N, CA, C and O atoms as a GROMACS GRO file, in nm:
protein
  536
    1MET      N    1   7.181   9.733   9.676
    1MET     CA    2   7.270   9.820   9.603
    1MET      C    3   7.234   9.810   9.456
    1MET      O    4   7.311   9.759   9.375
    2GLY      N    5   7.117   9.859   9.422
    2GLY     CA    6   7.072   9.854   9.284
    2GLY      C    7   7.142   9.958   9.199
    2GLY      O    8   7.220  10.039   9.249
    3GLY      N    9   7.112   9.953   9.070
    3GLY     CA   10   7.172  10.048   8.978
    3GLY      C   11   7.204   9.979   8.847
    3GLY      O   12   7.198   9.857   8.835
    4ARG      N   13   7.239  10.061   8.751
    4ARG     CA   14   7.272  10.008   8.619
    4ARG      C   15   7.406   9.937   8.625
    4ARG      O   16   7.503   9.990   8.680
    5ILE      N   17   7.412   9.818   8.568
    5ILE     CA   18   7.535   9.738   8.568
    5ILE      C   19   7.616   9.769   8.443
    5ILE      O   20   7.564   9.766   8.331
    6ASN      N   21   7.743   9.798   8.464
    6ASN     CA   22   7.836   9.820   8.354
    6ASN      C   23   7.865   9.685   8.289
    6ASN      O   24   7.915   9.595   8.356
    7PRO      N   25   7.834   9.669   8.160
    7PRO     CA   26   7.855   9.538   8.097
    7PRO      C   27   8.003   9.497   8.090
    7PRO      O   28   8.033   9.378   8.081
    8ASP      N   29   8.093   9.595   8.094
    8ASP     CA   30   8.237   9.562   8.089
    8ASP      C   31   8.288   9.505   8.220
    8ASP      O   32   8.374   9.418   8.220
    9THR      N   33   8.234   9.554   8.332
    9THR     CA   34   8.284   9.511   8.462
    9THR      C   35   8.189   9.419   8.537
    9THR      O   36   8.231   9.344   8.625
   10GLY      N   37   8.060   9.425   8.503
   10GLY     CA   38   7.960   9.348   8.576
   10GLY      C   39   7.926   9.410   8.710
   10GLY      O   40   7.864   9.345   8.795
   11LEU      N   41   7.965   9.537   8.729
   11LEU     CA   42   7.941   9.606   8.856
   11LEU      C   43   7.860   9.732   8.833
   11LEU      O   44   7.858   9.788   8.724
   12THR      N   45   7.793   9.776   8.938
   12THR     CA   46   7.725   9.904   8.933
   12THR      C   47   7.830  10.014   8.952
   12THR      O   48   7.944   9.986   8.989
   13ALA      N   49   7.791  10.137   8.926
   13ALA     CA   50   7.883  10.250   8.945
   13ALA      C   51   7.929  10.260   9.090
   13ALA      O   52   8.045  10.289   9.117
   14LYS      N   53   7.839  10.235   9.185
   14LYS     CA   54   7.876  10.241   9.326
   14LYS      C   55   7.973  10.129   9.362
   14LYS      O   56   8.066  10.149   9.440
   15GLN      N   57   7.952  10.011   9.305
   15GLN     CA   58   8.044   9.900   9.330
   15GLN      C   59   8.181   9.930   9.271
   15GLN      O   60   8.284   9.900   9.333
   16GLU      N   61   8.184   9.989   9.152
   16GLU     CA   62   8.311  10.026   9.091
   16GLU      C   63   8.386  10.127   9.177
   16GLU      O   64   8.507  10.116   9.196
   17LYS      N   65   8.313  10.227   9.228
   17LYS     CA   66   8.375  10.327   9.316
   17LYS      C   67   8.425  10.262   9.444
   17LYS      O   68   8.533  10.296   9.492
   18PHE      N   69   8.349  10.169   9.499
   18PHE     CA   70   8.392  10.098   9.618
   18PHE      C   71   8.524  10.026   9.592
   18PHE      O   72   8.616  10.033   9.674
   19VAL      N   73   8.534   9.956   9.479
   19VAL     CA   74   8.656   9.883   9.444
   19VAL      C   75   8.774   9.980   9.437
   19VAL      O   76   8.881   9.953   9.492
   20GLU      N   77   8.754  10.092   9.368
   20GLU     CA   78   8.861  10.191   9.352
   20GLU      C   79   8.911  10.241   9.488
   20GLU      O   80   9.032  10.244   9.513
   21VAL      N   81   8.819  10.281   9.574
   21VAL     CA   82   8.858  10.336   9.704
   21VAL      C   83   8.911  10.226   9.795
   21VAL      O   84   9.007  10.249   9.869
   22TYR      N   85   8.853  10.109   9.790
   22TYR     CA   86   8.899  10.000   9.876
   22TYR      C   87   9.043   9.962   9.845
   22TYR      O   88   9.123   9.940   9.936
   23VAL      N   89   9.076   9.953   9.717
   23VAL     CA   90   9.213   9.915   9.679
   23VAL      C   91   9.312  10.023   9.725
   23VAL      O   92   9.425   9.992   9.761
   24GLU      N   93   9.270  10.150   9.723
   24GLU     CA   94   9.357  10.258   9.768
   24GLU      C   95   9.374  10.258   9.920
   24GLU      O   96   9.484  10.282   9.970
   25THR      N   97   9.266  10.231   9.993
   25THR     CA   98   9.267  10.248  10.139
   25THR      C   99   9.274  10.118  10.217
   25THR      O  100   9.317  10.118  10.333
   26GLU      N  101   9.232  10.007  10.156
   26GLU     CA  102   9.219   9.878  10.226
   26GLU      C  103   9.123   9.890  10.345
   26GLU      O  104   9.137   9.819  10.445
   27ASN      N  105   9.025   9.979  10.332
   27ASN     CA  106   8.930  10.003  10.440
   27ASN      C  107   8.789   9.997  10.380
   27ASN      O  108   8.747  10.088  10.308
   28ALA      N  109   8.716   9.890  10.410
   28ALA     CA  110   8.583   9.870  10.351
   28ALA      C  111   8.484   9.976  10.399
   28ALA      O  112   8.398  10.019  10.323
   29THR      N  113   8.495  10.016  10.525
   29THR     CA  114   8.404  10.119  10.578
   29THR      C  115   8.424  10.250  10.505
   29THR      O  116   8.327  10.314  10.462
   30GLU      N  117   8.549  10.290  10.491
   30GLU     CA  118   8.579  10.416  10.421
   30GLU      C  119   8.538  10.408  10.274
   30GLU      O  120   8.483  10.504  10.220
   31ALA      N  121   8.562  10.295  10.210
   31ALA     CA  122   8.524  10.278  10.070
   31ALA      C  123   8.373  10.286  10.053
   31ALA      O  124   8.324  10.346   9.957
   32ALA      N  125   8.298  10.224  10.145
   32ALA     CA  126   8.151  10.231  10.139
   32ALA      C  127   8.103  10.373  10.160
   32ALA      O  128   8.009  10.418  10.094
   33ARG      N  129   8.166  10.443  10.253
   33ARG     CA  130   8.128  10.582  10.280
   33ARG      C  131   8.142  10.666  10.154
   33ARG      O  132   8.055  10.747  10.123
   34HIS      N  133   8.253  10.649  10.081
   34HIS     CA  134   8.276  10.726   9.959
   34HIS      C  135   8.189  10.680   9.844
   34HIS      O  136   8.135  10.762   9.769
   35ALA      N  137   8.175  10.551   9.828
   35ALA     CA  138   8.103  10.496   9.713
   35ALA      C  139   7.953  10.517   9.722
   35ALA      O  140   7.885  10.537   9.621
   36CYS      N  141   7.901  10.511   9.843
   36CYS     CA  142   7.756  10.512   9.860
   36CYS      C  143   7.703  10.639   9.922
   36CYS      O  144   7.586  10.645   9.960
   37ASP      N  145   7.786  10.741   9.933
   37ASP     CA  146   7.746  10.869   9.992
   37ASP      C  147   7.685  10.850  10.130
   37ASP      O  148   7.583  10.910  10.163
   38LEU      N  149   7.748  10.766  10.210
   38LEU     CA  150   7.701  10.743  10.345
   38LEU      C  151   7.778  10.833  10.440
   38LEU      O  152   7.899  10.848  10.430
   39GLY      N  153   7.706  10.894  10.532
   39GLY     CA  154   7.772  10.971  10.636
   39GLY      C  155   7.833  10.874  10.736
   39GLY      O  156   7.854  10.757  10.704
   40SER      N  157   7.859  10.922  10.853
   40SER     CA  158   7.919  10.834  10.953
   40SER      C  159   7.824  10.723  10.995
   40SER      O  160   7.870  10.616  11.036
   41ARG      N  161   7.694  10.744  10.986
   41ARG     CA  162   7.597  10.642  11.025
   41ARG      C  163   7.509  10.596  10.909
   41ARG      O  164   7.434  10.499  10.925
   42GLY      N  165   7.515  10.660  10.796
   42GLY     CA  166   7.430  10.619  10.685
   42GLY      C  167   7.289  10.672  10.702
   42GLY      O  168   7.267  10.765  10.780
   43GLY      N  169   7.193  10.614  10.631
   43GLY     CA  170   7.056  10.662  10.633
   43GLY      C  171   6.977  10.614  10.752
   43GLY      O  172   6.883  10.681  10.794
   44SER      N  173   7.011  10.498  10.807
   44SER     CA  174   6.941  10.446  10.923
   44SER      C  175   7.041  10.370  11.008
   44SER      O  176   7.155  10.348  10.968
   45SER      N  177   6.997  10.329  11.125
   45SER     CA  178   7.089  10.259  11.215
   45SER      C  179   7.126  10.121  11.161
   45SER      O  180   7.228  10.065  11.203
   46ASP      N  181   7.047  10.065  11.069
   46ASP     CA  182   7.077   9.934  11.012
   46ASP      C  183   7.173   9.942  10.894
   46ASP      O  184   7.237   9.843  10.858
   47VAL      N  185   7.184  10.061  10.833
   47VAL     CA  186   7.266  10.077  10.714
   47VAL      C  187   7.382  10.170  10.747
   47VAL      O  188   7.377  10.290  10.720
   48THR      N  189   7.484  10.112  10.803
   48THR     CA  190   7.603  10.191  10.837
   48THR      C  191   7.710  10.163  10.731
   48THR      O  192   7.704  10.061  10.663
   49PRO      N  193   7.806  10.253  10.717
   49PRO     CA  194   7.915  10.227  10.622
   49PRO      C  195   7.986  10.095  10.653
   49PRO      O  196   8.031  10.026  10.561
   50ARG      N  197   7.995  10.060  10.780
   50ARG     CA  198   8.062   9.934  10.817
   50ARG      C  199   7.985   9.814  10.761
   50ARG      O  200   8.045   9.720  10.707
   51VAL      N  201   7.853   9.817  10.775
   51VAL     CA  202   7.770   9.706  10.726
   51VAL      C  203   7.775   9.699  10.573
   51VAL      O  204   7.793   9.592  10.516
   52VAL      N  205   7.759   9.814  10.509
   52VAL     CA  206   7.761   9.818  10.362
   52VAL      C  207   7.898   9.776  10.311
   52VAL      O  208   7.909   9.702  10.213
   53GLY      N  209   8.004   9.822  10.377
   53GLY     CA  210   8.139   9.785  10.338
   53GLY      C  211   8.161   9.635  10.344
   53GLY      O  212   8.219   9.576  10.254
   54HIS      N  213   8.113   9.575  10.451
   54HIS     CA  214   8.126   9.429  10.466
   54HIS      C  215   8.047   9.357  10.357
   54HIS      O  216   8.096   9.262  10.296
   55GLU      N  217   7.925   9.403  10.332
   55GLU     CA  218   7.843   9.339  10.228
   55GLU      C  219   7.909   9.349  10.091
   55GLU      O  220   7.911   9.252  10.015
   56LEU      N  221   7.964   9.466  10.061
   56LEU     CA  222   8.030   9.482   9.932
   56LEU      C  223   8.158   9.400   9.924
   56LEU      O  224   8.186   9.337   9.822
   57ARG      N  225   8.235   9.402  10.029
   57ARG     CA  226   8.364   9.330  10.030
   57ARG      C  227   8.344   9.180  10.013
   57ARG      O  228   8.429   9.113   9.955
   58THR      N  229   8.234   9.128  10.064
   58THR     CA  230   8.208   8.985  10.054
   58THR      C  231   8.125   8.946   9.931
   58THR      O  232   8.101   8.828   9.908
   59ASN      N  233   8.082   9.044   9.852
   59ASN     CA  234   8.012   9.017   9.727
   59ASN      C  235   8.111   8.954   9.629
   59ASN      O  236   8.216   9.013   9.603
   60PRO      N  237   8.081   8.836   9.574
   60PRO     CA  238   8.178   8.767   9.486
   60PRO      C  239   8.223   8.850   9.366
   60PRO      O  240   8.341   8.846   9.331
   61ASN      N  241   8.132   8.925   9.304
   61ASN     CA  242   8.170   9.007   9.189
   61ASN      C  243   8.262   9.121   9.230
   61ASN      O  244   8.358   9.152   9.159
   62VAL      N  245   8.234   9.182   9.344
   62VAL     CA  246   8.317   9.291   9.393
   62VAL      C  247   8.452   9.238   9.436
   62VAL      O  248   8.555   9.298   9.406
   63ALA      N  249   8.454   9.125   9.506
   63ALA     CA  250   8.580   9.065   9.550
   63ALA      C  251   8.668   9.032   9.430
   63ALA      O  252   8.790   9.054   9.433
   64ALA      N  253   8.608   8.979   9.324
   64ALA     CA  254   8.685   8.947   9.204
   64ALA      C  255   8.740   9.074   9.139
   64ALA      O  256   8.853   9.076   9.090
   65ALA      N  257   8.659   9.180   9.138
   65ALA     CA  258   8.704   9.307   9.081
   65ALA      C  259   8.819   9.366   9.163
   65ALA      O  260   8.911   9.424   9.107
   66ILE      N  261   8.814   9.351   9.295
   66ILE     CA  262   8.922   9.397   9.381
   66ILE      C  263   9.051   9.324   9.347
   66ILE      O  264   9.157   9.385   9.337
   67GLU      N  265   9.042   9.194   9.329
   67GLU     CA  266   9.162   9.116   9.296
   67GLU      C  267   9.216   9.153   9.158
   67GLU      O  268   9.338   9.159   9.139
   68ARG      N  269   9.127   9.179   9.062
   68ARG     CA  270   9.173   9.222   8.928
   68ARG      C  271   9.244   9.357   8.937
   68ARG      O  272   9.347   9.377   8.874
   69LYS      N  273   9.187   9.448   9.016
   69LYS     CA  274   9.248   9.582   9.032
   69LYS      C  275   9.384   9.571   9.100
   69LYS      O  276   9.478   9.639   9.061
   70ARG      N  277   9.394   9.487   9.201
   70ARG     CA  278   9.523   9.467   9.268
   70ARG      C  279   9.626   9.409   9.173
   70ARG      O  280   9.742   9.451   9.172
   71ALA      N  281   9.585   9.312   9.092
   71ALA     CA  282   9.678   9.252   8.995
   71ALA      C  283   9.725   9.356   8.895
   71ALA      O  284   9.843   9.358   8.859
   72GLU      N  285   9.635   9.441   8.849
   72GLU     CA  286   9.672   9.547   8.755
   72GLU      C  287   9.770   9.644   8.820
   72GLU      O  288   9.866   9.687   8.757
   73MET      N  289   9.746   9.678   8.945
   73MET     CA  290   9.838   9.768   9.016
   73MET      C  291   9.975   9.703   9.034
   73MET      O  292  10.078   9.770   9.019
   74ARG      N  293   9.977   9.574   9.065
   74ARG     CA  294  10.105   9.504   9.078
   74ARG      C  295  10.181   9.505   8.946
   74ARG      O  296  10.303   9.521   8.943
   75ARG      N  297  10.108   9.487   8.837
   75ARG     CA  298  10.172   9.490   8.705
   75ARG      C  299  10.228   9.628   8.676
   75ARG      O  300  10.341   9.640   8.629
   76LEU      N  301  10.151   9.731   8.705
   76LEU     CA  302  10.196   9.868   8.678
   76LEU      C  303  10.312   9.909   8.768
   76LEU      O  304  10.392   9.994   8.731
   77LEU      N  305  10.320   9.850   8.886
   77LEU     CA  306  10.426   9.886   8.979
   77LEU      C  307  10.541   9.786   8.978
   77LEU      O  308  10.630   9.794   9.062
   78SER      N  309  10.539   9.694   8.883
   78SER     CA  310  10.646   9.595   8.878
   78SER      C  311  10.777   9.662   8.839
   78SER      O  312  10.776   9.761   8.765
   79PRO      N  313  10.888   9.611   8.887
   79PRO     CA  314  11.017   9.668   8.849
   79PRO      C  315  11.038   9.672   8.697
   79PRO      O  316  11.094   9.767   8.643
   80GLU      N  317  10.991   9.568   8.628
   80GLU     CA  318  11.008   9.563   8.484
   80GLU      C  319  10.933   9.678   8.416
   80GLU      O  320  10.987   9.742   8.326
   81HIS      N  321  10.811   9.703   8.460
   81HIS     CA  322  10.731   9.811   8.401
   81HIS      C  323  10.795   9.946   8.429
   81HIS      O  324  10.798  10.033   8.342
   82ILE      N  325  10.844   9.965   8.550
   82ILE     CA  326  10.905  10.093   8.586
   82ILE      C  327  11.032  10.116   8.505
   82ILE      O  328  11.055  10.228   8.457
   83VAL      N  329  11.114  10.014   8.489
   83VAL     CA  330  11.235  10.027   8.407
   83VAL      C  331  11.200  10.059   8.263
   83VAL      O  332  11.263  10.145   8.202
   84GLU      N  333  11.099   9.992   8.208
   84GLU     CA  334  11.055  10.020   8.071
   84GLU      C  335  11.009  10.164   8.058
   84GLU      O  336  11.040  10.231   7.960
   85ARG      N  337  10.935  10.212   8.158
   85ARG     CA  338  10.884  10.350   8.154
   85ARG      C  339  10.998  10.451   8.163
   85ARG      O  340  10.999  10.550   8.089
   86ILE      N  341  11.094  10.428   8.250
   86ILE     CA  342  11.209  10.518   8.261
   86ILE      C  343  11.285  10.521   8.128
   86ILE      O  344  11.324  10.628   8.082
   87ASP      N  345  11.305  10.405   8.068
   87ASP     CA  346  11.376  10.397   7.941
   87ASP      C  347  11.301  10.475   7.833
   87ASP      O  348  11.361  10.550   7.757
   88ARG      N  349  11.170  10.455   7.826
   88ARG     CA  350  11.088  10.523   7.725
   88ARG      C  351  11.093  10.675   7.744
   88ARG      O  352  11.110  10.749   7.647
   89LEU      N  353  11.077  10.720   7.869
   89LEU     CA  354  11.078  10.864   7.895
   89LEU      C  355  11.216  10.925   7.875
   89LEU      O  356  11.228  11.038   7.826
   90SER      N  357  11.320  10.852   7.912
   90SER     CA  358  11.457  10.900   7.891
   90SER      C  359  11.485  10.916   7.742
   90SER      O  360  11.547  11.014   7.701
   91SER      N  361  11.440  10.821   7.663
   91SER     CA  362  11.460  10.829   7.517
   91SER      C  363  11.386  10.948   7.459
   91SER      O  364  11.439  11.019   7.374
   92LYS      N  365  11.264  10.971   7.505
   92LYS     CA  366  11.187  11.087   7.457
   92LYS      C  367  11.256  11.217   7.495
   92LYS      O  368  11.260  11.311   7.416
   93ALA      N  369  11.309  11.222   7.617
   93ALA     CA  370  11.379  11.344   7.661
   93ALA      C  371  11.502  11.368   7.574
   93ALA      O  372  11.529  11.482   7.535
   94GLU      N  373  11.577  11.263   7.544
   94GLU     CA  374  11.696  11.278   7.461
   94GLU      C  375  11.658  11.322   7.320
   94GLU      O  376  11.725  11.408   7.262
   95ASP      N  377  11.552  11.265   7.264
   95ASP     CA  378  11.506  11.304   7.131
   95ASP      C  379  11.466  11.451   7.127
   95ASP      O  380  11.478  11.517   7.023
   96ALA      N  381  11.418  11.503   7.241
   96ALA     CA  382  11.376  11.643   7.250
   96ALA      C  383  11.492  11.734   7.293
   96ALA      O  384  11.471  11.852   7.323
   97ALA      N  385  11.613  11.680   7.295
   97ALA     CA  386  11.733  11.754   7.336
   97ALA      C  387  11.723  11.803   7.480
   97ALA      O  388  11.781  11.906   7.515
   98GLU      N  389  11.651  11.730   7.562
   98GLU     CA  390  11.642  11.758   7.706
   98GLU      C  391  11.740  11.664   7.775
   98GLU      O  392  11.701  11.559   7.826
   99TYR      N  393  11.867  11.700   7.775
   99TYR     CA  394  11.971  11.608   7.817
   99TYR      C  395  11.976  11.585   7.968
   99TYR      O  396  12.019  11.478   8.011
  100GLY      N  397  11.935  11.681   8.048
  100GLY     CA  398  11.932  11.661   8.193
  100GLY      C  399  11.839  11.546   8.231
  100GLY      O  400  11.881  11.452   8.298
  101PRO      N  401  11.712  11.554   8.189
  101PRO     CA  402  11.620  11.443   8.219
  101PRO      C  403  11.664  11.311   8.154
  101PRO      O  404  11.644  11.204   8.212
  102ALA      N  405  11.724  11.318   8.035
  102ALA     CA  406  11.770  11.196   7.969
  102ALA      C  407  11.883  11.132   8.049
  102ALA      O  408  11.886  11.010   8.066
  103LEU      N  409  11.975  11.214   8.098
  103LEU     CA  410  12.084  11.162   8.178
  103LEU      C  411  12.034  11.104   8.310
  103LEU      O  412  12.082  11.000   8.354
  104ARG      N  413  11.937  11.170   8.372
  104ARG     CA  414  11.879  11.118   8.496
  104ARG      C  415  11.812  10.983   8.470
  104ARG      O  416  11.824  10.892   8.552
  105GLY      N  417  11.742  10.970   8.358
  105GLY     CA  418  11.681  10.842   8.323
  105GLY      C  419  11.786  10.734   8.305
  105GLY      O  420  11.768  10.621   8.351
  106ALA      N  421  11.896  10.769   8.237
  106ALA     CA  422  12.005  10.672   8.218
  106ALA      C  423  12.065  10.632   8.353
  106ALA      O  424  12.098  10.516   8.375
  107GLU      N  425  12.079  10.730   8.442
  107GLU     CA  426  12.132  10.700   8.576
  107GLU      C  427  12.040  10.603   8.650
  107GLU      O  428  12.086  10.507   8.711
  108LEU      N  429  11.909  10.629   8.645
  108LEU     CA  430  11.814  10.541   8.713
  108LEU      C  431  11.817  10.400   8.654
  108LEU      O  432  11.807  10.301   8.727
  109LEU      N  433  11.830  10.391   8.523
  109LEU     CA  434  11.840  10.260   8.460
  109LEU      C  435  11.967  10.189   8.504
  109LEU      O  436  11.966  10.068   8.530
  110GLY      N  437  12.077  10.263   8.512
  110GLY     CA  438  12.202  10.204   8.559
  110GLY      C  439  12.192  10.156   8.702
  110GLY      O  440  12.244  10.050   8.737
  111ARG      N  441  12.126  10.234   8.786
  111ARG     CA  442  12.106  10.193   8.926
  111ARG      C  443  12.021  10.066   8.933
  111ARG      O  444  12.050   9.975   9.011
  112ALA      N  445  11.917  10.061   8.851
  112ALA     CA  446  11.831   9.943   8.850
  112ALA      C  447  11.909   9.819   8.805
  112ALA      O  448  11.880   9.708   8.849
  113ALA      N  449  12.007   9.839   8.718
  113ALA     CA  450  12.088   9.727   8.668
  113ALA      C  451  12.204   9.696   8.762
  113ALA      O  452  12.280   9.602   8.738
  114GLY      N  453  12.219   9.775   8.869
  114GLY     CA  454  12.326   9.751   8.965
  114GLY      C  455  12.462   9.799   8.919
  114GLY      O  456  12.564   9.749   8.966
  115LEU      N  457  12.465   9.896   8.829
  115LEU     CA  458  12.593   9.945   8.777
  115LEU      C  459  12.658  10.050   8.866
  115LEU      O  460  12.778  10.074   8.855
  116PHE      N  461  12.581  10.112   8.954
  116PHE     CA  462  12.635  10.221   9.034
  116PHE      C  463  12.625  10.191   9.182
  116PHE      O  464  12.532  10.123   9.227
  117ASP      N  465  12.721  10.241   9.256
  117ASP     CA  466  12.716  10.239   9.402
  117ASP      C  467  12.736  10.381   9.450
  117ASP      O  468  12.814  10.457   9.391
  118ALA      N  469  12.668  10.418   9.554
  118ALA     CA  470  12.692  10.548   9.615
  118ALA      C  471  12.810  10.533   9.709
  118ALA      O  472  12.811  10.445   9.796
  119ALA      N  473  12.908  10.616   9.692
  119ALA     CA  474  13.027  10.611   9.778
  119ALA      C  475  13.037  10.744   9.851
  119ALA      O  476  13.024  10.850   9.789
  120GLU      N  477  13.060  10.741   9.980
  120GLU     CA  478  13.070  10.862  10.060
  120GLU      C  479  13.201  10.932  10.028
  120GLU      O  480  13.308  10.870  10.034
  121ASP      N  481  13.194  11.059   9.995
  121ASP     CA  482  13.314  11.138   9.973
  121ASP      C  483  13.317  11.259  10.064
  121ASP      O  484  13.399  11.349  10.047
  122GLY      N  485  13.228  11.262  10.162
  122GLY     CA  486  13.221  11.374  10.255
  122GLY      C  487  13.144  11.492  10.200
  122GLY      O  488  13.123  11.590  10.272
  123LYS      N  489  13.101  11.486  10.077
  123LYS     CA  490  13.027  11.597  10.015
  123LYS      C  491  12.894  11.549   9.960
  123LYS      O  492  12.844  11.601   9.860
  124GLY      N  493  12.837  11.452  10.025
  124GLY     CA  494  12.707  11.403   9.980
  124GLY      C  495  12.715  11.280   9.892
  124GLY      O  496  12.613  11.234   9.842
  125GLY      N  497  12.833  11.227   9.872
  125GLY     CA  498  12.846  11.103   9.796
  125GLY      C  499  12.881  11.126   9.652
  125GLY      O  500  12.871  11.238   9.601
  126GLN      N  501  12.921  11.023   9.587
  126GLN     CA  502  12.952  11.026   9.445
  126GLN      C  503  12.909  10.894   9.384
  126GLN      O  504  12.877  10.799   9.456
  127ILE      N  505  12.907  10.888   9.255
  127ILE     CA  506  12.868  10.766   9.186
  127ILE      C  507  12.994  10.693   9.142
  127ILE      O  508  13.082  10.753   9.079
  128VAL      N  509  13.001  10.567   9.173
  128VAL     CA  510  13.112  10.482   9.130
  128VAL      C  511  13.055  10.382   9.031
  128VAL      O  512  12.959  10.311   9.061
  129ILE      N  513  13.115  10.375   8.914
  129ILE     CA  514  13.066  10.283   8.811
  129ILE      C  515  13.134  10.148   8.832
  129ILE      O  516  13.256  10.140   8.842
  130ASN      N  517  13.054  10.044   8.840
  130ASN     CA  518  13.103   9.908   8.860
  130ASN      C  519  13.100   9.830   8.729
  130ASN      O  520  13.013   9.745   8.709
  131ILE      N  521  13.191   9.859   8.643
  131ILE     CA  522  13.197   9.788   8.516
  131ILE      C  523  13.324   9.704   8.518
  131ILE      O  524  13.435   9.757   8.523
  132GLU      N  525  13.306   9.575   8.515
  132GLU     CA  526  13.421   9.484   8.513
  132GLU      C  527  13.462   9.463   8.368
  132GLU      O  528  13.379   9.436   8.281
  133ARG      N  529  13.591   9.476   8.345
  133ARG     CA  530  13.643   9.456   8.210
  133ARG      C  531  13.698   9.315   8.197
  133ARG      O  532  13.767   9.266   8.286
  134ALA      N  533  13.668   9.251   8.087
  134ALA     CA  534  13.714   9.113   8.066
  134ALA      C  535  13.858   9.108   8.023
  134ALA      O  536  13.913   9.000   8.001
   0.00000   0.00000   0.00000
């Protein structure tokens, strides 16, 4: 799997593509097929997407890149990051006088903080605010 190595990642372009697709699909064969332009059987009977996928998945540099990508995705999908993003977007919407999206952002933040419960009212539910007064 020759090619120019990206000095930032230590991987070739094909290895980088493999990492991207593998993290999305968790399928080394499919990732190899996309990254290396392999058909269902590849160029010869010895070079199948399954074989290339296994070789790439077990390559220490590629394996480390997969773990870095997974960690980045976990960070981006963390509850804290999502709450921060909702807060930021809600504030921008309010600053732009877009009160519907701003209110929806505030509602989502309240739900994340456990301030609201959905209560059945026979018409699709309602929001009950759980604020305890001291």
